[in-house]
C-alpha positions as CSV (number, residue, x, y, z in Angstrom):
1,X,85.8,111.0,83.3
2,X,85.0,111.8,79.8
3,X,84.2,116.2,79.4
4,X,83.5,117.3,76.1
5,X,81.4,120.4,75.1
6,X,78.2,120.0,74.7
7,X,75.4,122.3,73.4
8,X,73.6,122.8,76.7
9,X,76.9,124.6,77.9
10,X,76.0,127.4,75.9
11,X,74.8,130.9,77.4
12,X,74.8,132.3,73.8
13,X,77.4,135.1,74.9
14,X,79.9,134.4,72.3
15,X,83.0,135.5,74.8
16,X,81.7,133.6,77.7
17,X,81.3,130.7,75.4
18,X,84.7,131.0,74.0
19,X,86.5,130.9,77.2
20,X,84.5,128.4,78.6
21,X,85.2,125.4,75.7
22,X,88.8,126.4,76.2
23,X,88.2,125.7,79.8
24,X,86.2,122.2,78.7
25,X,89.8,121.7,76.3
26,X,92.1,122.3,79.4
27,X,89.8,120.1,81.4
28,X,90.1,117.1,78.5
29,X,93.9,117.6,78.4
30,X,94.0,116.9,82.0
31,X,92.0,113.7,81.5
32,X,93.8,112.7,78.6
33,X,97.5,113.4,80.6
34,X,95.9,111.7,83.8
35,X,94.9,108.3,81.2
36,X,98.0,107.9,79.5
37,X,99.5,108.2,82.8
38,X,101.8,111.5,81.7
39,X,104.3,111.9,84.6
40,X,103.4,113.6,87.9
41,X,105.4,116.4,86.6
42,X,103.5,117.1,83.1
43,X,100.3,116.3,85.4
44,X,100.8,119.2,87.8
45,X,102.0,121.4,85.1
46,X,98.4,121.1,83.4
47,X,96.4,121.1,86.9
48,X,98.7,124.7,87.0
49,X,97.6,125.7,83.5
50,X,94.4,125.0,83.9
51,X,94.6,126.7,87.2
52,X,95.8,130.1,85.8
53,X,93.2,129.6,82.9
54,X,90.6,129.5,85.3
55,X,91.7,132.6,86.8
56,X,91.6,134.6,83.8
57,X,88.5,133.5,83.0
58,X,87.0,134.8,86.7
59,X,88.6,138.6,85.3
60,X,87.3,138.2,82.1
61,X,84.0,137.6,84.1
62,X,83.7,139.5,86.4
63,X,85.0,142.6,84.2
64,X,81.9,142.2,82.4
65,X,79.9,142.5,85.5
66,X,81.5,145.5,86.0
67,X,81.3,146.6,82.5
68,X,77.4,146.1,82.1
69,X,76.6,146.5,86.1
70,X,75.6,143.5,86.9
71,X,72.7,143.1,90.3
72,X,74.0,140.0,91.2
73,X,77.7,140.6,91.0
74,X,79.1,140.4,94.7
75,X,77.5,137.2,94.9
76,X,78.9,135.7,91.3
77,X,82.2,136.9,92.9
78,X,81.8,135.5,96.0
79,X,80.9,131.9,94.1
80,X,84.5,132.6,92.1
81,X,86.5,133.3,95.3
82,X,84.9,130.3,96.5
83,X,85.8,128.1,94.2
84,X,89.4,129.3,93.8
85,X,90.2,128.7,97.4
86,X,88.4,125.3,96.9
87,X,91.1,124.7,93.9
88,X,94.2,125.9,96.3
89,X,93.7,123.3,98.9
90,X,92.7,120.4,96.3
91,X,96.2,121.5,94.3
92,X,98.2,121.6,97.6
93,X,96.6,118.5,98.4
94,X,98.0,117.3,95.0
95,X,101.1,118.3,95.5
96,X,101.5,116.7,99.3
97,X,100.2,113.5,97.6
98,X,96.6,113.6,99.2
99,X,94.9,114.5,96.2
100,X,94.4,112.7,93.1
101,X,94.7,114.8,90.0
102,X,91.1,112.6,89.1
103,X,90.0,114.3,92.0
104,X,91.1,118.1,90.7
105,X,89.1,117.1,87.7
106,X,85.9,115.4,88.8
107,X,85.5,118.5,91.0
108,X,86.1,121.3,87.7
109,X,83.9,119.4,85.5
110,X,81.1,119.1,88.5
111,X,81.9,122.7,89.2
112,X,81.7,124.2,85.9
113,X,78.6,122.8,84.6
114,X,76.6,123.6,87.3
115,X,78.1,127.0,87.5
116,X,77.4,127.7,83.8
117,X,74.0,126.2,84.2
118,X,73.1,128.5,87.1
119,X,75.0,131.5,87.3
120,X,76.8,132.3,83.9
121,X,73.4,131.8,82.2
122,X,71.8,134.5,84.3
123,X,75.2,136.7,83.4
124,X,75.0,136.3,79.6
125,X,70.7,137.3,79.2
126,X,72.4,140.3,81.8
127,X,74.6,141.0,79.5
128,X,72.8,140.6,76.0
129,X,70.3,143.4,77.6
130,X,72.2,145.5,79.7
131,X,72.0,149.5,78.5
132,X,76.2,149.7,79.5
133,X,78.1,147.3,76.6
134,X,81.6,145.5,77.5
135,X,84.7,146.7,75.7
136,X,85.4,143.2,75.0
137,X,81.9,142.7,72.4
138,X,83.5,145.8,70.3
139,X,87.1,143.9,69.8
140,X,86.0,140.1,70.3
141,X,84.3,139.8,66.3
142,X,87.6,141.3,64.9
143,X,89.3,139.2,66.9
144,X,87.3,136.0,65.4
145,X,87.5,137.0,62.3
146,X,91.3,137.0,62.3
147,X,91.6,133.7,63.8
148,X,89.3,132.5,60.8
149,X,91.3,134.3,58.2
150,X,95.1,132.5,59.0
151,X,93.0,128.6,59.5
152,X,91.4,129.5,56.2
153,X,94.2,131.2,54.4
154,X,97.2,128.5,53.7
155,X,100.7,130.1,53.6
């Protein structure tokens, strides 16, 4: 299983896309750990990292929904909740050796690509056209510029 960022995953909303790219990066990190036969402890820690970031990402998206009065908020949050329940079940089974890390990775990768294609595209279109503007919109460009400046300026 090899996952990488694809142009087709882009929603056009910079914050959503940046968080999705980080998810893909973490999925790749897990993929590499599995393929290089890292220890069970290492793989388990990466799975927990992925799980925590997924939770963060959902809260971030849900904040965008609340801030912009997204009309499909209840359904979208229900989808997030369902994924977290599934992910919790899988990670519990993983701990008990009743599930394989590859299965968790496949599940997350499939879920992400389908979720972006259907639900997050709708959310991004709504956010872009919403009268109420998200708070992150005010600080995110400044934050990105700071990072770009730090990376391009040698010490």
